C-alpha positions in Angstrom: 50.4 -17.8 15.3 49.3 -20.4 17.8 46.3 -22.8 17.1 44.3 -21.0 19.9 45.0 -17.6 18.3 43.9 -18.8 14.8 40.7 -20.4 16.3 39.9 -17.2 18.2 40.3 -15.2 15.0 38.1 -17.6 13.1 35.4 -17.3 15.8 35.7 -13.5 15.8 35.1 -13.5 12.0 31.9 -15.5 12.3 29.0 -13.1 11.9 26.5 -15.3 13.7 28.8 -15.7 16.7 29.4 -12.0 16.7 25.7 -11.3 16.8 25.3 -13.8 19.7 28.1 -12.2 21.6 26.6 -8.8 21.1 23.2 -9.9 22.4 24.8 -11.7 25.3 26.8 -8.6 26.2 23.6 -6.5 26.1 21.9 -9.1 28.3 24.9 -9.0 30.8 24.8 -5.2 30.8 21.0 -5.2 31.4 21.2 -7.7 34.2 23.9 -5.7 35.9 21.7 -2.6 35.7 18.4 -4.2 36.4 19.2 -7.3 38.5 17.1 -10.4 37.9 15.0 -10.3 34.8 11.2 -10.3 35.4 8.9 -12.2 33.0 7.9 -8.8 31.5 11.6 -8.0 30.8 12.2 -11.4 29.3 9.2 -11.0 27.0 10.4 -7.5 26.0 13.9 -8.8 25.2 12.5 -11.7 23.1 10.2 -9.3 21.2 12.9 -6.8 20.5 13.5 -6.3 16.7 16.6 -7.8 15.1 19.5 -5.7 13.8 19.1 -4.8 10.1 22.0 -7.0 9.1 20.2 -10.1 10.5 17.1 -9.5 8.3 16.7 -11.2 4.9 14.1 -10.6 2.2 12.6 -12.6 -0.5 9.7 -12.2 -2.9 6.3 -13.3 -1.5 2.9 -13.8 -2.9 1.1 -10.9 -4.6 4.3 -9.0 -5.4 5.0 -8.5 -1.7 8.4 -8.5 -0.2 8.8 -10.8 2.8 11.3 -10.0 5.5 12.5 -12.9 7.6 15.2 -14.1 9.9 17.0 -17.4 9.8 16.9 -20.1 12.6 20.4 -19.1 13.8 19.2 -15.6 14.6 16.4 -17.1 16.7 18.8 -19.4 18.5 21.2 -16.5 19.2 18.3 -14.5 20.6 17.2 -17.3 22.9 20.8 -17.8 24.1 21.3 -14.1 24.7 18.0 -13.6 26.6 17.6 -16.9 28.4 21.1 -18.4 28.5 22.1 -21.6 26.8 20.3 -23.6 29.5 17.1 -21.5 29.5 15.5 -23.0 26.5 15.1 -26.4 24.7 13.3 -27.9 21.7 11.6 -31.2 20.9 10.5 -32.1 17.4 7.7 -34.5 16.6 5.9 -35.5 13.4 2.3 -34.7 12.7 1.0 -36.1 9.3 4.3 -35.4 7.6 4.8 -32.0 9.1 7.5 -31.2 11.7 6.2 -29.8 15.0 8.6 -27.9 17.2 7.9 -27.7 20.9 9.9 -24.8 22.2 10.2 -24.6 26.0 11.7 -21.6 27.8 12.5 -21.3 31.5 11.3 -18.3 33.4 12.4 -18.7 37.0 11.8 -22.3 38.0 9.0 -22.8 35.5 9.2 -24.2 32.0 6.6 -22.8 29.5 6.2 -24.7 26.2 4.6 -23.5 23.0 4.6 -25.3 19.7 4.0 -24.8 16.0 4.6 -26.8 12.8 5.5 -26.6 9.2 5.6 -28.9 6.1 8.4 -29.4 3.7 9.6 -26.2 1.9 10.4 -25.8 -1.7 13.7 -24.2 -0.8 15.3 -26.7 1.7 12.8 -29.6 1.8 12.8 -31.6 5.1 15.5 -29.4 6.7 13.5 -26.3 6.0 10.4 -27.7 7.7 12.4 -28.1 11.0 13.7 -24.5 10.8 10.3 -23.1 9.9 8.6 -25.0 12.7 11.3 -23.8 15.2 10.9 -20.1 14.0 7.1 -20.4 14.2 7.2 -21.8 17.7 9.5 -18.9 18.7 7.0 -16.4 17.3 4.6 -17.6 20.0 7.0 -16.1 22.5 7.3 -12.9 20.5 10.6 -13.6 18.7 10.3 -12.0 15.2 6.5 -11.5 15.5 6.8 -8.0 14.3 8.0 -9.3 10.9 4.5 -10.6 10.2 3.2 -7.0 10.1 2.9 -5.5 6.6 5.2 -2.5 7.1 4.5 0.4 4.6 6.2 3.7 4.0 4.2 7.0 3.8 3.5 6.2 0.1 2.1 2.8 0.7 5.1 0.9 -0.6 6.6 -2.1 1.2 9.0 -0.9 3.9 11.6 -2.5 6.2 10.5 -3.1 9.8 11.5 -0.7 12.5 15.1 -0.7 13.8 15.7 -1.8 17.4 16.3 1.8 18.4 13.0 3.0 16.9 11.2 0.1 18.5 12.7 0.8 21.9 11.7 4.4 21.8 8.1 3.3 21.4 8.3 0.3 23.7 10.6 1.2 26.6 12.1 -1.7 28.6 9.8 -2.7 31.5 11.2 -1.5 34.9 13.9 0.4 33.1 
């Protein structure tokens, strides 16, 4: 087996890369069908729920279950929807908290939104950068649906809607 083949196989086995490739393929297919993306289509694609396998859960306050995504899922979503040159970040410090300025390009215009986070008990300083990044992305709709308290018909904590369920309720603009 050649070095290129083994590298290719390693990359194919990387779940994060696979998710990014699937999102990029969806984006390519959508752009072929729809042509250039409008701001409404970009926002729709950023807001789209993540696949179930990308969601993680942990205990939260008041016996609640918190559903979240990691920073790599957000990076993959931004790459898939905007391209690798369609977004950028800048981190600053504000009284010991990390502030992430996330900029996305729509057409020729850059739009920046920011949010911050302090050190976390799980990953300390590294965690505050990831949390600030994810919070800034929420301002563009990425993962915002995860902040809703989803309940089943009995009032128990429930998983957020799947992408297919969400798309049935929120059809793609212009599609």
